[in-house]
Structure formats: structure tokens, C-alpha cells
C-alpha positions, 0 to 999 in steps of 0.5 A: 378700389384705389382707382375709384378713390382716385377718380373721386378725388379728381371729380371733387377737384374738377373745379381746380382743373384736375382731369378724371382718370378714364377707366382703362379698357379690358383687352378683349380676348378672341373668345369674345370676338368669336361670340360676336361673330356667331351672333351675326347669324342669329336674326335677333342679335345680328344688328347689335353684334354687327355695331359692336364688331364695327366699333372694334374694327375701327379701333385698331388693327389688332382687332381687325386681325383677330376678327379675321382669325375667328371667321368675320369675313365668312359671317359677313359673306353669309349676312350680305347674301342673306339680305339678297336672298330675303329681297330686303336690307336687314338692319346692319348691312352697312356695317357688314359691308364696311367690316368686310372691307376693313378686315379683308385680306387676299388670302388663299382662304378668302380666295376659296371663300369667294369661289364657294359663294358665287351668290356674293357678286350677285348679292352685291349687284342687288345692293347696288341696284336697290333704293331701299335705304336712306343713306344710299351713297354710303351703302353703295360706296361700301358695296363697290369696295366689297366688289373690288376686294372680291374681283381681285381674288376671283378665279378666271372662270368666275371673272370670264363668266361675268354677265353683260348686266354686271358690266352695265351696273359698273357703267351705271356707277360711272354715269351716276358720278356726274349726278352726285349719286355716288362717292368718288371712292365708289367710282374708283372702285368701279374703274378698278374692277373694269380694269381687272376684268379687262384681263379676260378678252371676252370681258372687253366686248361686253364692256364695250357693249354696255356703253362704257367708252362714252361714259369713261370719256364723259367722266374724264372731261370733268375729272380733276383727280390723278387716280381717276385719270389713270384708271379711265385711260387704262380701261380705255387702253384695253378696250381700244385693242379691239375694233369695236372699242376703237369705233366707239372711241372715235364716235366721241367727239372729245375722245382724242382730245381728252387723251391728248390733254392728259398726256404729259400732265398726269403720271407716267402710267397715264402717259403710257396708256395715252400713247398706247390709245393713240398708237391703236387709233393711228395703227387700226383706224387711221382714216383721213378724218382721224389723222386730221382730227389728231392734228386739230386737237394737238395730238401730233404735237403732243406726240412730238413733245413726247420725244423730247420730254424725259419719258421712258425710251419705250414711250418715245420710240412709240411716238416716233413710230406713229409720227413716221408712219403718218408723216405724209399726212402731217408733213405740211403741219408747222408743229411738225419739225423735219429733225423730229422725224429724222432725229433717230434714223436707227429706230 
């Protein structure tokens, strides 16, 4: 009663610069959140429930923690999979994906939940391929963020069993970036998925066969963001450990050039991946043409700079090894100084 009287007085004196005292929000208890989560499984109530949960998730970390405790992740998984099984985008899908991503944590319970719901990855791929909503960029960005969360905790059996269509869709996400059909956030998520998938050897071949290397180089040619460069070169470093990967890399006229350009310009992790790529190429695919290309685009000069820069000893040693191995091919180049090849005779 007192609060209402004060608020009425504030309204009456608004012309004098008095602001109305807002009505305080009552703290939400766990039972209320549990009721909302259960309503997600109800066809008639799910859309409104998802809107309310979305608002709670955005509000604060306490709400997100409470929603996780009452089973929000499990409810979102069921809702997302239901969209796929019914082959239609149900009102509230965008909110469900967003809630999943914001509430998610890589717990043992969530890992088991992903393991028990193999249709989840299939459902997310279906969302990425669909064009049934107007807000495609937001929906597909949210779907990619969920996919990144899921692959981070997926079992080795699940990840090693991913089919070629999965990787083709990831490559499509990279390809659409240049056409402004997808957000930068989704591009980074797709790259992170590829990095994680590369941990299993069979996936590398599938990624190569999906045409990823060409698209990765094309993406990096027009990229200006540090994190994207780190992820692109990390994937390329993984793929260049295979003969087919190196062959595809060398097919692209800008392959060696773009890796050379990024060396010593982005970050230490990018330098590591770049030297790894150049090392793989120079060790296993060092034809006369490849060695001359490395010289022409400045890769040899950049290797000399690595030795002189404040890089890790490991990278300096690797750069020195590459230069020494092919000193006969590059000895007449003005960018090669004799002392650089003899400076550390014990290494």
C-alpha cells in the first residue's frame, strides 16, 4: 500500500522532475522455471513458454544456472529434434537454439544427453539446409553455435562416424560467408567444428573431399579478423598432413602466398600453423615448381625472418630445418644470407 501511495505521488509530481519508483520484480523460484520448461513439450504452450524462458536467459547468469538445473537443455533438445521429425520450423525454434547455447555447459550429464540423442546433429544440419523462415542469418547462426557446443562433448564414436554430407554442409557455411548469407559468428563456429573433427584421422579425408581447402583459402584471402585466421590456418595445418590435402592446397594459386602473408602478422598460434604447413609442403611435396613458388611469394624470406624474430625456439628450429633442406634450390636468391644457414650449426 505504501509503495502504491509513493508511486501515485511520483506520477502527480512528474512535471517537477520526479521519476516514478518502479515496481520491484519478485524473485522467480525454481518451480516456476520448471513449469515453463515442461510447457515446451506442449504443442499449444511451447511458443509462449520459449519466449518467457528466452527473456529469463538474457536477464542474468542466476536464471541460466537455474534453468540448467531444471532440465532446460533436455527440453531444448527434444524441441529441436521435434522440428526435424515433423519437417517444419515450429514457432519458437530460434529461441530454443538460443536458450540451448546460453544455458549450455560441458557437463557429464549434457555429454550423456548428446550421446543419447544422435538425431540432434541431424536435426541441426536440417535447420542449416532449410530456407523456411525469413530470419535465416539469425536462425543458422544459432544452429551453428549449438552444433559447436555439441561437437565439443561428442564421443569419439559419434565424431569419427560423421558422414561426408556433414562436412559438405560445414564447407557450405564457409562458402556463404563471402555472399553475406551467414554471420561471422557462424563462420567461426563452423571452423571450430572442423578443427575439433580433425582430431579423428578419417574425418580429415572427408573434409578434403568436401572441397574445404579451396574454400578455406578463399575465405582467408578476404578475411581481416584475427580469430578467423587462427582457425583457418589450424584446419589447413591438419589437412596438409595428408597427401591429398597437400595436393589440394598446392592446386590453389594463392595457397602458399596467403599462408606466407599471415606468418608473423597475426599471432603465435598462426605462426605455428603456418610453419607447420610450409614444413609439410617442403618435406613431402617439394617439387622444383613448389620450391620456386615458395621463393617467388616470399615464403623463403619469411622463414629467414622467423629465425630472427622473437618466436619460440621450436619455430626457429623448424624454419632453419626447412631452409637448410632446400638451400641448394634457394642458394642463388638474394634473400638467403649465408649466415642464416650457418648461424646455428649445432641445430
